[in-house]
C-alpha positions in Angstrom: 16.6 -12.9 -9.5 16.0 -11.9 -6.0 14.7 -8.4 -5.2 16.0 -6.7 -2.1 12.9 -5.4 -0.3 14.8 -4.6 2.9 14.2 -0.8 2.5 10.5 -1.4 2.2 10.3 -3.6 5.3 12.5 -1.1 7.2 10.2 1.8 6.3 7.2 -0.2 7.4 8.8 -1.1 10.7 9.8 2.5 11.3 6.2 3.6 10.4 4.7 1.2 12.9 7.2 2.2 15.7 6.4 5.9 15.0 2.7 5.4 15.0 2.8 3.2 18.1 4.8 5.9 19.9 2.4 8.6 19.0 -0.9 6.8 19.1 -0.5 3.4 20.8 -1.8 0.3 19.1 -5.3 -0.5 20.3 -8.3 -1.6 18.2 -9.3 1.9 17.4 -5.8 2.7 16.1 -5.8 -0.4 13.9 -9.1 0.8 12.4 -7.5 4.2 11.7 -4.6 2.5 10.0 -7.1 0.5 7.8 -8.7 3.8 6.9 -5.4 5.1 5.7 -5.2 2.2 3.2 -8.6 3.3 1.8 -7.4 6.9 1.7 -4.3 6.0 -0.2 -6.4 4.0 -2.7 -8.6 7.0 -3.3 -5.5 9.0 -4.1 -4.4 6.3 -6.5 -7.8 6.4 -8.3 -7.6 10.2 -8.5 -4.2 9.9 -10.2 -5.4 7.2 -12.6 -8.4 9.3 -13.6 -5.9 12.1 -14.2 -3.7 9.9 -16.4 -6.6 8.9 -18.7 -8.1 12.3 -18.7 -11.5 11.0 -17.6 -12.7 14.3 -16.2 -13.4 16.5 -19.3 -13.1 19.7 -17.3 -9.6 18.8 -16.1 -8.2 16.6 -18.9 -4.9 14.8 -18.3 -3.5 15.9 -15.0 -1.2 13.1 -13.8 1.5 10.8 -15.1 1.8 7.0 -14.7 4.6 7.7 -12.2 2.1 9.6 -10.1 -0.2 6.6 -10.1 2.7 4.3 -9.2 3.7 6.6 -6.3 0.1 6.5 -5.0 0.0 2.7 -5.4 3.2 2.5 -3.5 1.5 4.4 -0.7 -1.3 1.8 -0.8 1.3 -0.9 -0.4 3.1 0.8 2.5 -0.2 1.5 4.3 -1.4 -2.1 3.9 2.0 -3.4 5.1 1.8 -1.1 8.0 -1.5 -2.6 9.1 -0.1 -6.1 8.6 3.0 -5.3 10.6 0.8 -3.9 13.3 -1.4 -7.0 13.6 1.1 -9.8 13.2 4.6 -8.5 12.4 4.7 -10.3 9.1 4.9 -7.5 6.4 8.2 -8.9 5.1 6.8 -12.2 4.2 3.8 -10.7 2.4 5.8 -8.3 0.3 8.3 -11.1 -0.7 5.4 -13.3 -1.7 3.8 -10.5 -3.7 7.0 -10.2 -5.9 7.1 -14.0 -6.2 3.5 -14.0 -7.3 4.2 -11.6 -10.1 6.3 -14.2 -11.8 3.3 -16.6 -11.9 0.5 -14.3 -13.3 -0.2 -12.6 -16.5 -0.4 -8.8 -16.4 -3.8 -7.3 -16.5 -4.8 -3.7 -17.4 -4.3 -1.0 -14.8 -8.0 -0.4 -14.7 -8.7 -4.0 -13.9 -6.1 -3.9 -11.1 -7.6 -0.7 -9.7 -11.0 -2.4 -9.6 -9.5 -5.4 -7.8 -7.9 -3.1 -5.4 -11.2 -1.4 -4.7 -12.7 -4.8 -3.8 -9.6 -5.7 -1.7 -9.8 -2.5 0.4 -13.6 -3.0 0.7 -12.9 -6.5 2.1 -10.4 -5.0 4.6 -12.9 -2.4 5.8 -15.7 -5.0 6.0 -13.5 -7.2 8.1 -13.1 -4.3 10.6 -16.8 -3.7 10.7 -17.8 -7.2 11.7 -17.4 -9.5 8.8 -14.3 -11.8 9.0 -12.8 -10.0 12.1 -10.1 -12.6 12.6 -6.5 -11.7 12.1 -6.3 -14.3 9.4 -9.2 -12.7 7.5 -7.8 -9.2 7.8 -4.3 -10.4 6.9 -5.7 -12.2 3.7 -7.5 -9.0 2.6 -4.4 -6.8 3.2 -2.2 -9.3 1.4 -4.4 -9.2 -1.6 -4.3 -5.4 -1.5 -0.5 -5.6 -1.6 -0.4 -8.2 -4.4 -2.8 -6.2 -6.6 -1.1 -2.9 -5.9 2.3 -4.3 -6.9 0.8 -5.8 -10.0 -0.9 -2.5 -10.8 2.5 -0.7 -10.7 3.8 -3.3 -13.0 0.8 -2.8 -15.4 2.0 0.8 -15.7 5.2 -0.4 -17.3 7.2 0.6 -14.2 9.5 -1.6 -11.9 7.5 -2.1 -8.7 10.7 -2.8 -6.7 12.2 0.4 -7.8 9.1 2.4 -7.1 8.6 0.9 -3.7 12.2 1.2 -2.7 12.3 4.9 -3.7 9.1 5.6 -1.8 10.4 3.6 1.2 13.5 5.8 1.4 11.4 8.9 1.3 9.1 7.6 4.1 12.1 6.6 6.2 13.7 10.0 5.8 10.4 11.8 6.6 10.0 9.7 9.8 13.6 10.3 10.8 13.0 14.1 10.3 9.9 14.0 12.5 11.7 12.1 15.2 14.6 14.5 15.1 12.2 17.4 15.5 10.4 16.0 18.5 11.6 17.6 21.8 
């Protein structure tokens, strides 16, 4: 069964075009886009902590769908960086869904820990570790793969979650562009 990920790739392409028009695409801008991946991962962790009720003062504050939506933001942010550096977000997201067929699901907590390492590797690459496009691309691809798997670990359909999020992002960007004088 083939999953149509065209809305996801279209949303990423629109995001890159919108960001490029507003901010350009120099090394500093790519660093900011990497930072956005880390920010979105933080929001996913906050939602997961809210699902399990880990904070005794707050208790359960989020749903699994909230976590999935935040993980979709991680995917879109990582794909935006990938599209910005080599224009290949479509290949990475397609491979992520193919990869799901070949691996056993892990717990959501395990996937969240993998994601934390992945995003750390992305940031380390920008700070002077493996600064090659290939190294950054590999770390971003792993971030996408583990995010998609984490959505699956929640018992939700990653393609549906990502497609719905992509439609919302595209609509928001279109609204921003329409409002620009």
